C-alpha positions as CSV (number, residue, x, y, z in Angstrom):
1,X,208.4,-20.7,-16.0
2,X,208.5,-24.0,-17.8
3,X,211.4,-24.5,-20.2
4,X,210.1,-24.7,-23.7
5,X,211.1,-28.3,-24.2
6,X,209.5,-29.4,-21.0
7,X,206.0,-28.4,-22.0
8,X,204.8,-31.7,-23.5
9,X,201.6,-31.5,-25.5
10,X,199.6,-33.1,-28.3
11,X,198.6,-30.6,-30.9
12,X,195.3,-30.8,-32.7
13,X,196.4,-32.9,-34.7
14,X,199.8,-31.7,-36.2
15,X,197.6,-29.0,-37.6
16,X,200.0,-26.9,-39.6
17,X,198.3,-23.6,-40.4
18,X,194.7,-24.7,-40.0
19,X,193.1,-24.7,-36.6
20,X,189.8,-26.6,-36.7
21,X,189.3,-26.1,-32.9
22,X,188.9,-22.4,-33.4
23,X,186.8,-22.9,-36.5
24,X,184.4,-25.1,-34.5
25,X,184.3,-22.8,-31.6
26,X,185.6,-25.4,-29.1
27,X,182.5,-27.5,-29.5
28,X,181.8,-29.4,-26.3
29,X,180.6,-32.8,-27.4
30,X,179.7,-33.9,-23.9
31,X,178.3,-30.6,-22.6
32,X,179.8,-28.1,-20.2
33,X,182.1,-29.1,-17.3
34,X,180.6,-29.4,-13.8
35,X,182.1,-29.1,-10.4
36,X,183.4,-32.5,-9.3
37,X,185.4,-33.7,-6.4
38,X,188.8,-35.3,-7.0
39,X,188.9,-39.1,-7.1
40,X,191.6,-41.7,-6.8
41,X,192.1,-44.4,-9.4
42,X,191.4,-47.8,-7.9
43,X,194.8,-49.6,-8.4
44,X,197.4,-46.9,-8.1
45,X,195.6,-44.1,-6.2
46,X,196.3,-41.5,-8.9
47,X,194.3,-38.4,-8.2
48,X,192.0,-37.2,-11.0
49,X,189.1,-35.0,-11.7
50,X,186.5,-35.8,-14.3
51,X,184.8,-32.4,-14.3
52,X,181.5,-34.4,-14.4
53,X,182.4,-36.4,-17.6
54,X,182.3,-39.7,-15.8
55,X,178.6,-39.3,-16.0
56,X,177.9,-36.7,-18.8
57,X,174.6,-34.8,-18.6
58,X,173.6,-34.4,-22.3
59,X,170.4,-34.0,-24.1
60,X,171.3,-36.6,-26.6
61,X,168.2,-36.1,-28.9
62,X,169.2,-32.5,-29.4
63,X,173.0,-33.2,-29.5
64,X,172.6,-36.1,-32.0
65,X,170.5,-34.1,-34.4
66,X,173.2,-31.4,-34.3
67,X,176.0,-33.9,-35.0
68,X,174.0,-35.5,-37.8
69,X,173.5,-32.1,-39.4
70,X,177.2,-31.5,-39.3
71,X,177.8,-34.8,-41.1
72,X,179.3,-36.7,-38.2
73,X,179.1,-40.5,-39.1
74,X,177.2,-43.0,-37.0
75,X,180.3,-44.7,-35.6
76,X,181.7,-41.4,-34.3
77,X,178.3,-40.4,-32.8
78,X,178.1,-43.8,-31.0
79,X,181.6,-43.3,-29.6
80,X,180.6,-39.9,-28.3
81,X,177.3,-41.1,-26.8
82,X,178.9,-44.0,-25.1
83,X,181.6,-42.0,-23.4
84,X,183.1,-43.0,-21.0
85,X,181.3,-46.4,-20.8
86,X,180.7,-46.4,-17.1
87,X,181.2,-44.2,-14.0
88,X,184.5,-45.9,-13.1
89,X,186.0,-46.1,-16.6
90,X,188.2,-43.0,-16.3
91,X,189.9,-44.2,-13.2
92,X,190.5,-47.6,-14.9
93,X,191.9,-45.9,-18.0
94,X,194.4,-44.0,-15.8
95,X,195.5,-47.1,-14.0
96,X,195.8,-49.0,-17.3
97,X,197.9,-46.2,-18.9
98,X,200.3,-46.2,-15.9
99,X,200.7,-50.0,-16.0
100,X,201.1,-50.2,-19.7
101,X,203.6,-47.4,-20.0
102,X,205.6,-48.6,-17.0
103,X,205.8,-52.0,-18.6
104,X,207.2,-50.4,-21.8
105,X,209.9,-48.6,-19.9
106,X,210.8,-51.6,-17.9
107,X,211.9,-53.3,-21.1
108,X,214.7,-50.7,-21.4
109,X,217.7,-52.0,-19.4
110,X,219.0,-48.5,-18.8
111,X,215.9,-47.3,-16.9
112,X,214.1,-50.6,-16.0
113,X,214.8,-50.5,-12.3
114,X,213.9,-46.9,-11.9
115,X,210.7,-47.4,-14.0
116,X,209.7,-50.2,-11.7
117,X,210.0,-47.9,-8.7
118,X,208.5,-44.8,-10.2
119,X,205.7,-43.6,-7.9
120,X,202.4,-42.3,-9.4
121,X,201.6,-40.4,-6.2
122,X,202.5,-37.0,-7.6
123,X,200.3,-37.3,-10.7
124,X,197.1,-35.5,-11.3
125,X,194.8,-36.0,-14.3
126,X,192.0,-33.6,-15.4
127,X,189.5,-34.3,-18.1
128,X,188.8,-31.2,-20.2
129,X,185.5,-30.3,-22.1
130,X,187.1,-29.9,-25.5
131,X,190.2,-28.6,-27.2
132,X,191.9,-26.0,-24.9
133,X,194.2,-23.1,-25.4
134,X,197.7,-23.5,-24.2
135,X,199.0,-20.0,-23.5
136,X,202.7,-20.9,-23.4
137,X,202.8,-22.0,-27.0
138,X,199.6,-20.1,-28.0
139,X,198.1,-23.1,-29.7
140,X,195.1,-25.4,-29.1
141,X,195.8,-28.8,-27.7
142,X,194.2,-32.1,-27.2
143,X,196.4,-33.1,-24.2
144,X,199.3,-31.7,-22.2
145,X,201.7,-32.8,-19.4
146,X,203.0,-30.1,-17.1
147,X,206.3,-31.4,-15.5
148,X,206.4,-28.6,-12.9
149,X,203.1,-29.7,-11.3
150,X,202.9,-33.3,-12.7
151,X,199.5,-32.5,-14.1
152,X,198.0,-34.2,-17.2
153,X,195.1,-32.6,-19.0
154,X,193.3,-34.3,-21.8
155,X,190.1,-33.5,-23.6
156,X,187.2,-36.0,-23.2
157,X,186.5,-36.7,-26.9
158,X,186.9,-34.7,-30.0
159,X,185.9,-35.1,-33.6
160,X,186.8,-32.9,-36.6
161,X,184.1,-32.7,-39.2
162,X,185.6,-30.5,-41.8
163,X,188.9,-29.6,-43.4
164,X,192.0,-31.7,-44.2
165,X,191.7,-33.6,-40.9
166,X,188.0,-34.4,-41.2
167,X,187.1,-37.7,-39.5
168,X,189.9,-37.4,-36.9
169,X,188.5,-38.7,-33.6
170,X,190.4,-38.6,-30.4
171,X,189.4,-40.1,-27.0
172,X,190.6,-39.4,-23.5
173,X,191.5,-43.1,-23.0
174,X,194.2,-42.8,-25.7
175,X,195.3,-39.3,-24.8
176,X,195.9,-40.2,-21.1
177,X,198.2,-43.0,-22.2
178,X,200.2,-40.7,-24.5
179,X,200.7,-38.1,-21.8
180,X,201.5,-40.8,-19.3
181,X,204.4,-41.6,-21.6
182,X,205.5,-38.0,-21.2
183,X,205.4,-38.3,-17.5
184,X,207.6,-41.4,-17.5
185,X,210.0,-39.9,-20.0
186,X,210.5,-36.7,-18.0
187,X,211.0,-38.6,-14.7
188,X,213.4,-41.1,-16.1
189,X,215.4,-38.9,-18.4
190,X,214.1,-40.4,-21.6
191,X,213.2,-38.0,-24.5
192,X,209.4,-37.8,-24.3
193,X,208.8,-36.4,-27.8
194,X,209.2,-37.0,-30.7
195,X,208.9,-40.8,-30.4
196,X,210.7,-42.7,-33.1
197,X,210.3,-46.4,-33.8
198,X,211.7,-48.3,-30.8
199,X,210.8,-45.6,-28.3
200,X,211.4,-45.4,-25.4
201,X,214.4,-47.6,-25.3
202,X,216.2,-45.8,-28.1
203,X,215.6,-42.4,-26.6
204,X,217.4,-42.7,-23.3
205,X,219.3,-39.5,-22.8
């Protein structure tokens, strides 16, 4: 079983007592997941599975009408409709996240050499249909990194349309980078979360 401090996740979004994911019934903005083969990111060869969200199959006329009815603004609807931008975008996001986070860690003298040598070969990234339940903590999450399997899971896109967090939009592109930071932190002995100003260099264990 994973130790409690090694299950690294992003809650939706620092929710407190309210849980908009449950209130919205895990609304799938980009439709249901589909069976898809694993792919490899073009630069680092990181294995990932889009669950079909590299090319979403959505009835946008029907979906857009539903979003408008719920009061979702145009900018958010456009962000949702344009996901992911192209069939190769998700692989590119994964590579960019690895490169950017690696560069951040290489600025820290205590771990720079190891950060430069850290292999992405063990990583696996899965794109999820919406917020998902994490049974260990019994909470809904937007993203999670499992150190025991080196797996990152992130939702594709999520928008909260009511409650104190109304207007909160999250995108897989950003969530992948956050969880990539957790991967580097665990592997290099840097406190992954919380992340104070100056992280990661001021959080080396």
